[in-house]
C-alpha positions as CSV (number, residue, x, y, z in Angstrom):
1,M,85.7,119.2,108.4
2,S,86.4,122.7,107.2
3,D,89.8,124.1,106.1
4,L,91.7,126.0,108.7
5,K,92.0,129.7,108.0
6,Y,95.6,129.7,109.4
7,S,98.3,127.0,109.8
8,V,101.8,126.7,111.0
9,I,104.1,129.0,109.0
10,K,106.2,127.0,106.6
11,D,107.9,129.6,104.4
12,I,108.8,133.2,104.2
13,E,106.0,134.1,101.8
14,Q,103.4,132.8,104.3
15,Y,105.1,134.6,107.1
16,Y,104.8,138.0,105.2
17,T,101.2,137.3,104.3
18,Y,100.4,136.7,108.0
19,C,102.3,139.8,109.0
20,K,100.3,141.9,106.6
21,T,97.1,140.3,107.7
22,L,97.9,141.0,111.4
23,E,98.9,144.6,110.6
24,T,95.6,145.1,108.8
25,L,93.6,143.6,111.6
26,L,95.3,145.7,114.2
27,V,94.7,148.9,112.2
28,E,91.1,148.0,111.5
29,E,90.3,146.8,115.0
30,G,92.0,149.5,117.0
31,E,90.7,149.1,120.5
32,S,87.9,146.6,119.5
33,V,88.0,143.0,120.5
34,H,86.0,141.7,117.6
35,N,88.8,139.7,116.1
36,Q,90.9,139.2,119.2
37,D,91.3,135.5,118.8
38,E,92.4,135.9,115.3
39,I,94.9,138.5,116.3
40,E,96.3,136.4,119.1
41,L,96.6,133.3,116.8
42,L,98.5,135.3,114.1
43,T,100.7,136.8,116.8
44,L,101.6,133.4,118.1
45,L,102.3,131.9,114.7
46,I,104.5,134.9,113.7
47,K,106.4,134.8,117.0
48,T,106.9,131.0,116.6
49,W,108.3,131.6,113.1
50,D,110.6,134.4,114.3
51,K,112.0,132.3,117.1
52,Q,112.6,129.3,114.7
53,D,113.9,131.4,111.9
54,S,116.3,133.4,114.0
55,S,117.8,130.2,115.5
56,E,118.3,128.6,112.0
57,A,119.8,131.7,110.4
58,T,119.2,130.2,107.0
59,I,119.5,133.1,104.5
60,D,122.0,135.8,104.0
61,P,120.9,139.5,104.5
62,V,121.0,140.3,100.8
63,T,118.8,137.4,99.8
64,F,116.5,138.4,102.7
65,L,116.4,142.0,101.5
66,K,115.6,140.9,98.0
67,Q,112.7,138.8,99.3
68,L,111.4,141.8,101.3
69,M,111.6,143.9,98.1
70,E,109.6,141.3,96.1
71,T,107.0,140.8,98.9
72,N,106.5,144.6,99.2
73,G,106.6,145.3,95.4
74,L,109.6,147.6,95.7
75,S,112.1,148.4,93.1
76,Q,115.8,148.9,93.7
77,N,115.4,152.7,93.3
78,Q,112.5,152.7,95.9
79,L,114.6,150.7,98.3
80,A,117.5,153.2,97.9
81,E,115.1,156.0,98.7
82,I,113.9,154.3,101.8
83,A,117.5,153.6,103.0
84,G,118.5,157.1,102.2
85,V,121.3,156.1,99.8
86,G,122.1,156.5,96.1
87,K,120.9,154.0,93.5
88,S,124.4,152.9,92.7
89,Y,125.2,152.2,96.3
90,M,122.1,150.1,96.7
91,S,123.0,148.3,93.5
92,E,126.4,147.4,95.0
93,I,124.7,146.1,98.2
94,L,122.2,144.0,96.2
95,N,125.0,142.6,94.0
96,Y,127.2,141.6,97.0
97,K,129.8,144.3,96.3
98,K,129.3,146.3,99.5
99,Y,128.0,145.6,103.0
100,M,125.1,147.4,104.5
101,S,126.1,150.1,107.0
102,R,124.7,150.1,110.6
103,D,122.5,153.0,109.6
104,I,121.1,151.2,106.6
105,I,120.4,148.1,108.6
106,R,118.6,150.2,111.3
107,I,116.5,152.1,108.7
108,L,115.5,149.0,106.7
109,A,114.8,146.9,109.8
110,R,112.5,149.6,111.1
111,H,110.8,150.1,107.7
112,F,110.1,146.4,107.2
113,S,109.4,145.7,110.9
114,V,112.1,143.0,111.1
115,Q,114.8,142.4,113.7
116,Q,118.1,144.1,112.8
117,E,119.9,140.8,113.3
118,A,118.2,139.5,110.1
119,L,120.1,142.1,108.1
120,N,123.3,142.0,110.2
121,K,124.7,138.6,109.4
122,T,128.0,137.9,107.8
123,Y,128.0,137.2,104.0
124,E,130.6,137.0,101.3
125,L,131.2,139.9,98.9
126,T,131.8,139.0,95.3
127,G,135.1,139.7,93.5
128,R,137.3,139.9,96.6
129,S,138.0,138.1,99.8
130,K,136.8,139.7,103.1
131,T,139.5,141.6,105.0
132,L,139.6,141.5,108.8
133,R,138.5,145.2,108.8
134,D,135.4,144.4,106.7
135,K,134.4,141.5,109.0
136,K,134.8,143.6,112.1
137,R,132.9,146.6,110.6
138,H,130.0,144.4,109.5
139,Q,129.8,142.5,112.7
140,T,129.6,145.6,114.9
141,A,126.6,146.9,113.0
C-alpha cells in the first residue's frame, strides 16, 4: 500500500503547508481541471481544519501572529510594514503590551488569508491588568 499524499490536518504547520500547496495549484492550474481532485481534497481538508480550529479557539492572536511570521519567513520589521505601523508599535503588540487595532487586524487577516476572528480574540497584556475600556475596544474590532 502506498503512502497517502495528504492526510487529515493535525497541526498548524501542516495547515499552512496545505494552504500554500493549494494556492500554488490554483495559480498554476487557472481554469484547467488537471488537478481538480487534488484541489477539492485540499480545500476540504483546509475547511475541516478551519471549522475545528475556530471552534476550539486554542491560541491567542499574538501567538498565532508569531506562527504566521515564522511560517512565512517574515521579520518583525516586515510585519510592521505590511500592517502599516511603526516597528516599535509592532514590537509592543508582539510583546503583549498593546492590542491590535481593528485596522491592523483587517490588514493582517487579508494579507495572510485568515479569518479576522483568529486575530480578534481577547488576550492578556503584560505589565498591567486590562481595563474595561481595553476589553471593549478589543472586542469590537
